[in-house]
PADOKOL-702515 format. One line per 5 residues: for each residue x, y, z of C-alpha. Coordinates in Angstrom, 2 decimals. Example, Ala and Ser with C-alpha at 12.3 -4.5 7.8 and 13.67 -1.06 7.14 Angstrom:
BEGIN
12.30:-4.50:7.80 ~ 13.67:-1.06:7.14 .
This chain:
BEGIN
-40.16:-21.36:-236.02 ~ -40.85:-22.72:-239.29 ~ -37.74:-20.77:-240.51 ~ -35.53:-22.72:-237.74 ~ -36.91:-25.59:-239.35 .
-36.44:-25.20:-242.63 ~ -32.90:-24.33:-241.50 ~ -32.31:-27.69:-239.54 ~ -34.16:-29.79:-242.02 ~ -31.69:-28.12:-244.75 .
-35.04:-28.15:-246.99 ~ -35.50:-24.80:-249.22 ~ -39.39:-24.36:-249.05 ~ -42.26:-24.59:-246.83 ~ -43.58:-26.53:-248.86 .
-40.48:-28.85:-248.81 ~ -40.70:-28.98:-245.24 ~ -44.31:-30.17:-245.53 ~ -43.69:-32.69:-247.99 ~ -40.99:-33.92:-245.63 .
-42.71:-34.38:-242.72 ~ -46.14:-35.65:-244.43 ~ -43.48:-38.58:-245.82 ~ -41.99:-39.14:-242.47 ~ -45.22:-39.25:-240.57 .
-47.01:-41.41:-243.51 ~ -45.09:-44.32:-242.56 ~ -45.98:-45.15:-239.07 ~ -49.20:-44.04:-240.18 ~ -48.84:-46.86:-243.09 .
-47.95:-49.45:-240.07 ~ -51.18:-48.42:-237.94 ~ -53.31:-49.01:-240.75 ~ -51.84:-52.27:-241.46 ~ -52.40:-53.18:-238.08 .
-55.81:-51.74:-237.12 ~ -56.46:-53.18:-240.08 ~ -58.07:-50.09:-242.18 ~ -57.89:-50.26:-246.02 ~ -59.14:-46.36:-246.38 .
-56.41:-45.16:-244.30 ~ -53.78:-47.41:-245.71 ~ -54.35:-46.10:-249.40 ~ -54.69:-42.82:-247.83 ~ -51.53:-42.80:-246.16 .
-49.70:-44.56:-248.95 ~ -50.74:-42.30:-251.75 ~ -49.24:-39.18:-249.26 ~ -45.88:-40.95:-249.03 ~ -45.97:-41.73:-252.66 .
-46.37:-38.09:-253.62 ~ -44.44:-36.78:-250.44 ~ -41.56:-38.46:-251.78 ~ -41.80:-38.13:-255.41 ~ -42.03:-34.28:-254.82 .
-38.47:-34.22:-252.36 ~ -37.39:-36.31:-255.27 ~ -38.16:-33.58:-257.66 ~ -36.87:-31.07:-255.82 ~ -33.37:-32.74:-254.87 .
-34.09:-32.35:-251.28 ~ -31.23:-32.62:-249.18 ~ -33.40:-35.04:-246.85 ~ -33.55:-37.50:-249.81 ~ -29.71:-38.07:-249.19 .
-29.67:-37.75:-245.75 ~ -32.20:-40.91:-245.83 ~ -30.37:-43.34:-247.75 ~ -27.06:-42.40:-245.36 ~ -29.18:-43.89:-242.48 .
-30.23:-46.92:-244.29 ~ -33.96:-45.89:-244.94 ~ -33.05:-45.22:-249.02 ~ -35.82:-45.11:-252.05 ~ -35.29:-48.98:-252.48 .
-35.87:-49.40:-248.50 ~ -39.02:-47.23:-248.77 ~ -40.69:-49.08:-251.45 ~ -40.03:-52.18:-250.04 ~ -41.67:-51.55:-246.56 .
-44.58:-49.84:-248.05 ~ -44.90:-53.51:-250.00 ~ -44.20:-55.43:-246.62 ~ -47.13:-53.28:-244.83 ~ -49.70:-54.31:-247.59 .
-48.67:-57.73:-247.38 ~ -49.09:-57.05:-243.09 ~ -52.57:-55.29:-244.49 ~ -53.84:-58.61:-246.23 ~ -52.87:-60.63:-243.67 .
-54.75:-58.86:-240.64 ~ -57.42:-59.25:-243.24 ~ -57.45:-62.66:-243.02 ~ -56.44:-63.43:-246.69 ~ -53.64:-64.98:-245.91 .
-54.83:-68.17:-246.84 ~ -56.59:-66.80:-250.61 ~ -54.64:-67.43:-253.71 ~ -54.47:-63.34:-254.30 ~ -52.09:-63.27:-251.12 .
-49.56:-65.47:-252.64 ~ -49.77:-63.19:-255.84 ~ -48.98:-60.24:-253.91 ~ -45.84:-61.91:-252.13 ~ -44.86:-63.51:-255.47 .
-45.12:-60.19:-257.64 ~ -42.94:-58.18:-254.50 ~ -40.46:-60.39:-254.09 ~ -39.99:-60.96:-258.14 ~ -40.44:-57.10:-258.57 .
-37.60:-56.34:-256.05 ~ -35.37:-58.92:-257.64 ~ -35.73:-57.32:-261.02 ~ -34.65:-54.13:-259.38 ~ -30.93:-55.56:-259.79 .
-30.82:-56.45:-263.29 ~ -32.17:-52.75:-263.85 ~ -29.84:-51.10:-261.93 ~ -26.82:-52.96:-263.38 ~ -28.38:-52.16:-267.03 .
-28.55:-48.52:-265.99 ~ -25.32:-48.26:-264.65 ~ -23.42:-50.17:-267.52 ~ -25.18:-47.93:-270.22 ~ -24.42:-44.75:-268.23 .
-20.63:-45.96:-267.76 ~ -19.64:-47.38:-271.35 ~ -21.48:-44.22:-272.78 ~ -18.93:-42.00:-270.60 ~ -16.41:-40.61:-272.68 .
-12.47:-40.31:-271.27 ~ -12.65:-36.61:-272.50 ~ -15.63:-35.08:-273.17 ~ -15.66:-31.85:-275.78 ~ -16.50:-28.98:-277.17 .
-16.16:-27.44:-280.88 ~ -14.00:-30.08:-281.55 ~ -14.75:-32.04:-284.92 ~ -15.62:-35.55:-283.73 ~ -18.32:-36.34:-286.13 .
-16.37:-37.22:-289.06 ~ -13.49:-39.62:-287.04 ~ -15.70:-41.49:-284.32 ~ -18.29:-43.52:-284.52 ~ -20.34:-42.16:-281.71 .
-24.32:-43.93:-281.46 ~ -27.35:-41.25:-280.85 ~ -27.72:-41.90:-276.96 ~ -30.63:-44.00:-275.21 ~ -33.72:-42.13:-274.74 .
-34.14:-40.00:-271.96 ~ -37.04:-41.36:-271.14 ~ -35.41:-44.48:-270.65 ~ -32.07:-43.41:-268.25 ~ -33.23:-40.09:-266.68 .
-34.53:-41.12:-262.87 ~ -34.69:-44.65:-264.13 ~ -34.36:-46.11:-260.53 ~ -37.34:-43.97:-259.63 ~ -39.79:-44.78:-262.79 .
-38.94:-48.37:-262.02 ~ -39.80:-48.48:-258.22 ~ -42.80:-46.51:-259.27 ~ -44.21:-49.12:-261.30 ~ -45.35:-51.27:-258.00 .
-48.52:-48.91:-258.24 ~ -50.11:-51.42:-260.41 ~ -49.72:-54.05:-258.28 ~ -50.39:-51.66:-255.12 ~ -53.49:-50.13:-256.65 .
-54.87:-54.23:-257.85 ~ -54.14:-55.41:-254.34 ~ -56.08:-52.41:-252.12 ~ -58.79:-53.11:-255.02 ~ -58.76:-56.93:-253.94 .
-58.34:-55.96:-250.41 ~ -61.75:-54.59:-250.38 ~ -63.44:-56.66:-252.61 ~ -61.52:-59.67:-252.53 ~ -61.68:-59.98:-255.92 .
-58.69:-62.21:-256.96 ~ -58.74:-60.84:-260.86 ~ -57.86:-57.17:-259.24 ~ -54.87:-58.76:-257.35 ~ -53.61:-60.95:-260.23 .
-54.08:-58.08:-262.49 ~ -52.13:-55.26:-261.22 ~ -49.50:-58.02:-259.96 ~ -49.24:-59.26:-263.57 ~ -49.05:-55.47:-264.94 .
-46.20:-54.46:-262.36 ~ -43.86:-57.40:-263.38 ~ -44.68:-57.22:-266.82 ~ -44.18:-53.40:-266.80 ~ -40.66:-54.54:-265.02 .
-39.58:-56.94:-267.59 ~ -40.24:-54.82:-270.30 ~ -38.05:-51.61:-268.71 ~ -35.10:-54.23:-268.42 ~ -35.58:-55.45:-272.15 .
-35.86:-52.23:-273.36 ~ -32.82:-51.13:-271.73 ~ -30.78:-54.49:-272.97 ~ -29.93:-53.19:-276.49 ~ -28.06:-50.41:-275.50 .
-25.40:-52.30:-274.11 ~ -24.40:-53.75:-277.86 ~ -20.93:-52.30:-279.08 ~ -22.56:-50.07:-281.82 ~ -24.81:-48.59:-279.46 .
-21.27:-47.33:-276.90 ~ -18.61:-44.86:-278.36 ~ -15.44:-46.58:-278.77 ~ -13.08:-47.34:-276.22 ~ -10.97:-44.87:-274.21 .
-7.65:-45.60:-276.59 ~ -9.70:-44.67:-279.63 ~ -11.07:-41.88:-278.22 ~ -8.04:-40.26:-277.04 ~ -6.15:-41.13:-280.01 .
-8.38:-39.30:-282.39 ~ -8.68:-36.23:-279.95 ~ -4.50:-36.17:-279.92 ~ -4.63:-36.24:-284.08 ~ -7.03:-33.56:-283.28 .
-5.12:-31.14:-281.87 ~ -2.08:-31.95:-283.81 ~ -4.18:-30.42:-287.12 ~ -5.91:-27.69:-284.83 ~ -1.94:-26.65:-283.25 .
-3.10:-24.70:-280.34 ~ -0.78:-22.07:-279.23 ~ -2.82:-20.93:-276.10 ~ -4.46:-23.01:-273.36 ~ -6.50:-21.91:-270.44 .
-6.43:-24.41:-267.98 ~ -9.14:-24.61:-265.22 ~ -9.77:-26.84:-262.37 ~ -12.62:-26.50:-259.79 ~ -16.28:-27.03:-258.24 .
-19.33:-25.97:-259.83 ~ -19.23:-23.09:-257.76 ~ -16.24:-22.16:-259.17 ~ -17.30:-22.30:-263.17 ~ -17.58:-18.51:-262.69 .
-13.78:-18.08:-262.76 ~ -13.01:-20.09:-266.13 ~ -16.63:-18.28:-267.84 ~ -15.25:-14.67:-267.08 ~ -11.90:-14.96:-269.79 .
-14.04:-17.14:-272.52 ~ -14.73:-13.64:-274.25 ~ -11.01:-12.86:-273.82 ~ -10.18:-16.58:-275.19 ~ -12.45:-15.81:-278.52 .
-10.78:-12.71:-279.10 ~ -6.98:-13.89:-278.79 ~ -4.62:-13.77:-281.83 ~ -3.03:-17.23:-280.85 ~ -5.07:-20.06:-281.55 .
-6.61:-20.61:-278.60 ~ -7.62:-24.36:-276.64 ~ -9.74:-24.42:-273.05 ~ -8.97:-27.57:-271.20 ~ -10.88:-28.46:-268.17 .
-10.89:-30.92:-265.49 ~ -14.33:-31.85:-264.04 ~ -17.51:-32.88:-265.97 ~ -19.60:-30.37:-263.82 ~ -17.64:-27.28:-265.06 .
-18.09:-28.46:-268.26 ~ -22.02:-28.50:-267.68 ~ -22.12:-25.11:-265.99 ~ -19.64:-23.19:-268.69 ~ -21.07:-20.57:-270.74 .
-21.17:-20.71:-274.46 ~ -18.19:-19.99:-276.39 ~ -16.63:-20.62:-279.81 ~ -13.11:-21.47:-278.50 ~ -12.29:-25.62:-278.87 .
-13.08:-27.21:-275.03 ~ -11.43:-30.53:-273.92 ~ -12.47:-31.76:-270.19 ~ -9.99:-34.45:-269.02 ~ -11.24:-36.16:-265.88 .
-8.15:-38.68:-265.68 ~ -4.88:-36.79:-264.77 ~ -2.98:-39.96:-266.67 ~ -5.03:-39.17:-269.93 ~ -4.32:-35.29:-269.88 .
-0.38:-36.22:-269.19 ~ -0.50:-38.64:-272.69 ~ -2.60:-36.03:-274.79 ~ -0.10:-34.33:-277.03 ~ 0.35:-30.90:-276.48 .
3.52:-30.53:-277.89 ~ 2.43:-27.18:-280.18 ~ 1.10:-25.31:-276.96 ~ 3.70:-22.84:-276.00 ~ 1.39:-20.40:-273.45 .
-0.66:-22.02:-270.65 ~ -3.10:-19.98:-268.63 ~ -4.09:-20.80:-265.03 ~ -7.11:-18.91:-263.37 ~ -7.28:-20.81:-260.12 .
-4.40:-22.12:-257.76 ~ -5.40:-25.93:-257.21 ~ -3.93:-28.99:-256.91 ~ -4.70:-30.54:-260.19 ~ -2.67:-27.80:-261.99 .
0.49:-30.04:-261.48 ~ -0.73:-32.64:-264.11 ~ -0.10:-29.94:-266.81 ~ 2.97:-27.40:-264.81 ~ 4.91:-30.79:-265.53 .
5.17:-29.75:-269.31 ~ 8.38:-28.03:-269.98 ~ 7.57:-27.25:-273.70 ~ 5.09:-24.30:-272.79 ~ 5.35:-21.30:-270.65 .
2.83:-21.13:-267.65 ~ 0.96:-17.95:-266.30 ~ -0.97:-17.19:-263.78 ~ -3.76:-14.63:-264.65 ~ -6.19:-15.43:-261.56 .
-10.09:-14.49:-261.58 ~ -10.13:-11.37:-259.88 ~ -7.53:-8.72:-258.63 ~ -8.39:-7.28:-255.05 ~ -6.49:-6.98:-251.93 .
-7.39:-9.85:-250.43 ~ -4.69:-12.56:-249.43 ~ -5.67:-14.94:-252.28 ~ -4.47:-12.41:-254.74 ~ -0.61:-13.05:-253.66 .
-0.91:-16.34:-252.88 ~ 2.98:-18.27:-252.51 ~ 1.42:-21.02:-254.76 ~ 2.32:-18.55:-257.41 ~ 5.86:-19.36:-257.40 .
5.73:-22.29:-259.53 ~ 4.15:-20.39:-262.56 ~ 6.96:-18.83:-265.31 ~ 4.84:-15.39:-264.94 ~ 2.18:-13.85:-263.10 .
0.17:-11.30:-264.81 ~ -1.31:-8.50:-262.73 ~ -4.14:-5.79:-264.10 ~ -1.74:-2.89:-263.33 ~ 0.83:-1.64:-261.08 .
-1.07:-2.39:-257.90 ~ -0.56:-5.93:-258.32 ~ 3.14:-5.69:-258.99 ~ 3.17:-3.88:-255.27 ~ 0.84:-6.11:-253.63 .
3.41:-9.07:-254.60 ~ 6.47:-7.05:-253.49 ~ 4.87:-5.65:-250.43 ~ 3.41:-9.64:-249.58 ~ 7.35:-10.87:-249.82 .
6.20:-14.86:-251.03 ~ 8.79:-15.31:-253.34 ~ 7.33:-13.85:-256.74 ~ 10.07:-12.29:-258.36 ~ 9.41:-8.64:-259.87 .
10.70:-9.46:-262.93 ~ 8.80:-12.65:-263.25 ~ 5.26:-10.20:-262.96 ~ 3.80:-8.48:-265.94 ~ 1.06:-6.08:-266.39 .
-1.87:-6.91:-268.98 ~ -4.67:-5.01:-267.42 ~ -7.87:-6.84:-267.57 ~ -9.50:-7.60:-270.89 ~ -13.26:-8.45:-269.53 .
-13.81:-4.81:-268.37 ~ -13.92:-3.64:-272.00 ~ -17.67:-3.73:-271.36 ~ -17.63:-1.33:-268.19 ~ -19.00:2.24:-269.83 .
-17.00:5.34:-268.51 ~ -19.22:7.84:-266.53 ~ -20.58:10.68:-268.17 ~ -22.61:12.25:-265.28 ~ -26.28:11.71:-263.98 .
-28.63:12.15:-266.22 ~ -30.54:15.31:-265.54 ~ -33.71:13.73:-266.00 ~ -33.48:10.43:-263.55 ~ -32.85:9.74:-260.21 .
-29.51:8.40:-259.60 ~ -29.04:5.14:-258.32 ~ -26.68:3.38:-256.13 ~ -25.79:0.12:-256.46 ~ -25.02:-2.28:-253.19 .
-22.84:-5.22:-254.41 ~ -21.31:-6.70:-250.97 ~ -19.50:-9.84:-251.15 ~ -19.70:-13.02:-249.51 ~ -18.89:-14.05:-245.68 .
-15.80:-15.52:-246.59 ~ -14.57:-19.20:-245.06 ~ -13.83:-17.50:-241.76 ~ -15.36:-15.56:-239.48 ~ -13.02:-12.35:-239.68 .
-15.65:-9.32:-239.79 ~ -13.78:-7.61:-242.46 ~ -15.10:-9.95:-245.23 ~ -18.27:-8.43:-245.72 ~ -20.49:-5.69:-244.72 .
-23.65:-7.78:-245.06 ~ -23.38:-8.55:-241.51 ~ -22.88:-5.27:-239.44 ~ -23.38:-2.60:-241.85 ~ -25.64:-4.02:-244.56 .
-29.24:-3.19:-242.82 ~ -27.48:0.43:-242.23 ~ -26.41:1.07:-245.41 ~ -29.59:0.36:-247.28 ~ -32.14:2.51:-244.44 .
-29.96:5.41:-245.49 ~ -30.30:4.89:-249.10 ~ -34.03:3.85:-249.33 ~ -34.45:7.31:-247.23 ~ -32.25:9.57:-248.76 .
-33.45:13.33:-249.73 ~ -33.49:13.82:-252.82 ~ -34.31:10.67:-253.75 ~ -31.85:7.52:-254.67 ~ -32.81:4.09:-256.58 .
-30.62:1.16:-255.08 ~ -29.96:-2.13:-256.58 ~ -28.88:-4.97:-254.25 ~ -27.07:-7.62:-255.85 ~ -24.86:-9.84:-253.44 .
-22.62:-11.91:-254.28 ~ -23.83:-15.44:-254.94 ~ -22.22:-17.36:-252.29 ~ -23.63:-15.28:-249.51 ~ -25.56:-17.18:-246.65 .
-24.15:-20.68:-248.04 ~ -21.68:-20.54:-245.03 ~ -22.81:-18.42:-242.25 ~ -26.54:-18.19:-241.30 ~ -26.00:-15.14:-239.57 .
-24.91:-13.80:-243.31 ~ -27.76:-15.79:-244.55 ~ -30.17:-13.64:-242.21 ~ -28.94:-10.37:-242.95 ~ -29.46:-11.13:-246.51 .
-32.84:-11.85:-245.90 ~ -33.46:-8.81:-244.06 ~ -32.22:-6.54:-246.47 ~ -34.03:-7.93:-249.28 ~ -36.93:-7.48:-247.22 .
-36.10:-3.54:-246.98 ~ -35.37:-3.03:-250.48 ~ -38.56:-4.61:-251.57 ~ -40.55:-2.77:-248.55 ~ -39.34:0.74:-249.90 .
-40.12:-0.40:-253.58 ~ -43.61:-1.13:-252.64 ~ -43.94:2.05:-250.87 ~ -42.50:4.58:-253.57 ~ -44.61:2.93:-255.59 .
-47.33:4.49:-254.29 ~ -46.08:7.76:-253.61 ~ -47.40:10.15:-255.99 ~ -44.13:12.04:-256.60 ~ -43.20:8.98:-258.63 .
-44.89:8.46:-262.12 ~ -44.48:5.13:-264.14 ~ -45.39:4.50:-267.46 ~ -47.27:1.18:-267.18 ~ -47.81:0.61:-271.07 .
-43.91:1.07:-271.95 ~ -43.27:-1.14:-268.92 ~ -45.77:-4.12:-270.02 ~ -44.41:-3.91:-273.30 ~ -41.00:-4.35:-272.36 .
-41.75:-7.28:-270.22 ~ -43.14:-8.74:-272.93 ~ -40.22:-8.07:-275.15 ~ -38.00:-10.06:-272.12 ~ -40.44:-12.67:-272.36 .
-40.08:-13.31:-276.32 ~ -36.55:-12.93:-276.18 ~ -36.04:-15.36:-273.43 ~ -37.79:-17.50:-275.47 ~ -35.58:-17.18:-278.00 .
-32.29:-17.59:-276.03 ~ -33.54:-20.80:-274.70 ~ -34.43:-22.14:-278.16 ~ -30.71:-21.15:-278.88 ~ -29.25:-23.28:-276.22 .
-31.90:-26.01:-276.56 ~ -29.36:-28.56:-278.54 ~ -27.17:-29.18:-275.08 ~ -29.88:-29.04:-272.14 ~ -31.88:-31.48:-273.68 .
-28.92:-34.02:-274.13 ~ -27.44:-35.39:-271.20 ~ -25.20:-37.75:-272.87 ~ -21.86:-36.27:-272.87 ~ -20.86:-39.14:-275.89 .
-23.59:-37.28:-278.15 ~ -22.89:-33.67:-276.76 ~ -19.26:-34.25:-277.91 ~ -20.19:-35.47:-281.29 ~ -22.82:-32.58:-281.83 .
-20.72:-29.89:-280.29 ~ -19.72:-27.82:-282.72 ~ -20.46:-24.55:-282.40 ~ -23.16:-22.65:-284.75 ~ -21.31:-19.23:-285.47 .
-24.86:-17.66:-286.10 ~ -26.54:-18.84:-283.46 ~ -23.57:-17.49:-280.95 ~ -23.37:-14.08:-282.64 ~ -27.60:-13.75:-282.37 .
-27.26:-15.07:-278.93 ~ -25.35:-12.51:-278.19 ~ -27.39:-9.88:-279.41 ~ -30.06:-11.69:-277.75 ~ -28.49:-10.87:-274.57 .
-28.00:-7.40:-275.53 ~ -31.51:-6.88:-276.47 ~ -32.56:-8.77:-272.99 ~ -30.40:-6.61:-271.22 ~ -31.68:-3.60:-272.43 .
-35.58:-4.46:-272.26 ~ -34.46:-5.23:-268.52 ~ -34.23:-2.01:-267.65 ~ -36.68:-0.72:-269.14 ~ -39.06:-3.24:-267.71 .
-39.59:-1.78:-264.26 ~ -39.59:2.41:-263.45 ~ -36.35:4.13:-263.52 ~ -36.52:4.97:-259.90 ~ -37.71:1.38:-258.30 .
-35.73:-0.26:-255.80 ~ -34.41:-3.61:-257.06 ~ -33.19:-6.97:-255.73 ~ -30.82:-8.60:-258.44 ~ -30.09:-12.37:-257.83 .
-28.81:-14.85:-260.45 ~ -26.82:-14.48:-263.39 ~ -28.40:-11.68:-265.25 ~ -28.11:-8.96:-265.43 ~ -24.74:-9.28:-265.07 .
-22.71:-7.29:-262.68 ~ -21.23:-5.20:-265.28 ~ -24.56:-3.97:-266.56 ~ -25.78:-3.48:-263.32 ~ -22.49:-0.97:-263.07 .
-23.76:0.45:-266.31 ~ -27.04:1.14:-264.69 ~ -25.67:3.19:-261.73 ~ -23.81:6.08:-260.88 ~ -22.25:4.97:-258.04 .
-21.58:1.55:-256.20 ~ -21.02:0.56:-252.35 ~ -19.10:-2.71:-251.95 ~ -16.45:-4.31:-250.04 ~ -13.09:-5.57:-250.05 .
-13.33:-7.87:-253.22 ~ -12.50:-7.41:-257.06 ~ -15.90:-6.27:-257.70 ~ -14.36:-2.87:-256.43 ~ -11.32:-2.78:-258.98 .
-13.58:-3.87:-261.39 ~ -15.99:-0.75:-260.74 ~ -12.96:1.88:-260.74 ~ -12.68:1.02:-264.55 ~ -16.22:3.11:-264.86 .
-14.80:6.09:-263.20 ~ -17.87:6.79:-261.05 ~ -17.67:7.28:-257.26 ~ -17.67:4.13:-254.71 ~ -17.98:3.79:-251.03 .
-16.44:0.95:-249.40 ~ -17.45:-0.30:-246.03 ~ -14.62:-0.53:-243.00 ~ -16.46:-3.61:-241.63 ~ -13.30:-4.06:-239.38 .
-13.11:-0.75:-237.85 ~ -9.58:-0.14:-238.61 ~ -10.47:3.39:-238.96 ~ -10.11:4.91:-242.46 ~ -6.46:5.78:-242.29 .
-5.42:2.14:-241.48 ~ -8.13:0.84:-243.79 ~ -6.46:2.74:-246.65 ~ -3.25:1.69:-246.25 ~ -4.04:-2.00:-245.90 .
-6.12:-1.60:-249.20 ~ -4.96:0.15:-252.22 ~ -8.41:-0.21:-253.95 ~ -10.12:2.08:-251.22 ~ -7.53:4.90:-251.61 .
-10.03:7.10:-254.14 ~ -13.30:5.58:-251.95 ~ -15.71:7.05:-249.77 ~ -14.73:4.88:-246.26 ~ -17.77:4.08:-244.50 .
-18.62:2.80:-240.90 ~ -20.42:0.01:-239.81 ~ -23.37:2.52:-238.93 ~ -23.88:3.97:-242.74 ~ -21.74:7.11:-241.66 .
-20.47:8.70:-245.20 ~ -23.56:7.95:-247.30 ~ -24.08:11.70:-247.39 ~ -20.41:12.39:-249.11 ~ -21.26:9.41:-252.00 .
-24.44:11.08:-252.32 ~ -23.12:14.32:-252.62 ~ -20.35:13.37:-255.52 ~ -23.31:11.44:-257.42 ~ -25.32:14.48:-257.13 .
-22.67:17.19:-258.03 ~ -19.86:15.92:-259.52 ~ -17.60:19.08:-260.18 ~ -17.65:19.18:-256.51 ~ -16.26:15.43:-256.15 .
-12.89:15.91:-254.04 ~ -12.45:12.31:-254.90 ~ -12.27:12.62:-258.78 ~ -8.81:13.26:-259.53 ~ -7.54:10.32:-257.06 .
-10.43:7.72:-258.58 ~ -8.63:8.90:-261.98 ~ -5.11:8.15:-260.89 ~ -6.04:5.04:-258.94 ~ -7.57:3.59:-261.99 .
-4.09:3.87:-264.10 ~ -2.72:2.28:-260.72 ~ -4.80:-0.95:-260.66 ~ -5.32:-1.32:-263.87 ~ -3.32:0.15:-266.12 .
-3.31:2.42:-268.97 ~ -6.27:3.07:-271.42 ~ -3.92:2.97:-274.65 ~ -3.00:0.36:-275.63 ~ -6.00:-1.51:-274.42 .
-5.89:-4.39:-272.76 ~ -6.50:-6.84:-275.04 ~ -3.37:-5.46:-276.50 ~ -1.21:-6.03:-274.22 ~ -2.70:-9.53:-273.18 .
-1.97:-10.59:-276.50 ~ 1.45:-8.94:-276.78 ~ 2.31:-10.73:-273.64 ~ 0.95:-13.87:-275.15 ~ 3.38:-13.86:-278.18 .
6.50:-12.67:-275.88 ~ 6.28:-15.52:-273.52 ~ 5.62:-17.77:-276.43 ~ 9.03:-16.48:-278.24 ~ 10.68:-17.59:-274.88 .
9.19:-21.01:-274.63 ~ 10.52:-21.61:-278.09 ~ 13.72:-20.71:-277.71 ~ 13.85:-22.63:-274.94 ~ 12.49:-25.49:-276.62 .
15.21:-24.90:-279.99 ~ 17.97:-24.78:-276.98 ~ 16.90:-28.09:-275.69 ~ 16.90:-29.74:-279.45 ~ 20.38:-28.22:-279.91 .
21.77:-29.76:-276.85 ~ 20.15:-33.19:-277.72 ~ 21.65:-32.99:-281.10 ~ 24.90:-31.95:-279.70 ~ 24.73:-34.72:-277.33 .
24.28:-37.51:-279.87 ~ 26.72:-35.97:-281.95 ~ 29.66:-36.11:-278.96 ~ 28.24:-40.01:-278.04 ~ 29.07:-40.79:-282.11 .
32.35:-39.48:-281.92 ~ 33.08:-40.88:-278.40 ~ 31.51:-44.27:-279.87 ~ 34.23:-43.83:-282.96 ~ 37.13:-43.05:-281.48 .
36.83:-46.19:-279.18 ~ 36.32:-47.96:-282.16 ~ 39.56:-47.06:-283.84 .
């Protein structure tokens, strides 16, 4: 019942649901207490509504936005509470007393102060917003950008302003009990005084020297920087906050390029979600601003996603445009007909080329280049299962997708069955469950299945911890956990420079990467990952969510994997380890292999988890693994050869395409010169 209520109310926890219920019931109780009248009851109900409202705001509850949509927003709720206090005073027969008029005057003037306060907060935010937001672009010596206003003034400013009525509310409630007019005047005066001071404190930040330069000057400065830096290869990306991982996966590759790299983003929220990088980043939300930016020196543009805003850069003819995508799988997204707009499409291996040929969506074979997957470099090749440890099997299902196709994910029909077989296997194995971050975001059934699997893994972990066959080293684990805490604190300290400054003008001004800190953070993340796996027993089943440890770290910690049709499978094949894929749509093994290249060397599982034992046999005795040779052949087909390395092939493809772009530009320039010469000759002939 509670779970259903949480889902219907779209709140995140039982505490959030309780706060929502208390706030919803609190206002009728306020009205009843005002009419009775009862000062203690009114004070109690008011306190409940204040606290519940504040808690829901801090949690970012969906209920808060829903109340705004039905005209019961934050300001209205505060106003209703204040009006009910006046009703309470009237019912106490204080309507002819000076304190009553003080209450009316106070709340009227205080409500009037909301307008200039809100206008100032909005104006300051708008005027300090940059037309472009940058990282690793030197603006300090080029643009005079003042420090941001204190976060105390602008963060949740409306909420802070409205809560200043607490002084008046307290003073007037004291007045309602004691009829002490000084208490009423003191409370009202404190609220109005603090409100006026808040408004006055904001006003200096509208002065010209407190705001960044105008848009045209900022854009000219950024273009001047571009002409000096002369970027050659651009990674272009547009998308929602949830898609930030699609650009993050390319950051290390961009850092390793031989050509000068630049990253262009189109949404501020992506900039906020982007991982740290040493590559210069420019976020240009406005299409007109992007089209007027000087990118004449760029020769290759890389696109990680097929989105509408790509057109704003695709229109530039002086560079060659390449679709590199954000994964390589047999899903339909990997053969999108939109890819015809690019000069080239880069795939990991021969499989991607064949995939486009089979799909027949208009991509010419000569426009496809096989470059491997540079991101897969951290995946370690399989050395066999260590003799002194329990094998680890990773279950990494994909999410439910945008439709109800049963082939999207194994989590709905097979997930519980797979995990049950793994956690009860003999000889025993360890299970790591790492679901896709979108799991359950669209489908309630997928969310429920995920919760059942999570509960199953945790229950099995608890049972194993109580099993005398398994022994741990508590001292070593405690030491590793202490190390994790220390490393996390150091990592958080390195990233505070941007996390603590919400003002994009300041982060653009100060956004030059500190190479020493960047390298230290990379080392700390490696140390953190090592400590993480030592912080619990090597036999312990584990549910792994969030960004850390990364999926590839889970690959390296596992001897086998169970997954679905997604790029996760193609990536795991780089390890050479045994893997299984679930035929969730029940196509049958032969048809399933025919339709999906990545499962040609996989153990095929049914929805009742038949086939799991075959996977475990391959892990326990690699010499008897019937699919080992198939996996090696498939790895090269999907990802290309091991030599030259993927980053070398990627760089070579960029260099080759840059030469083509340069040749095109030289040709166009010669045409212009020739046309001008012909025009001069024609003009001379007419004159003669």
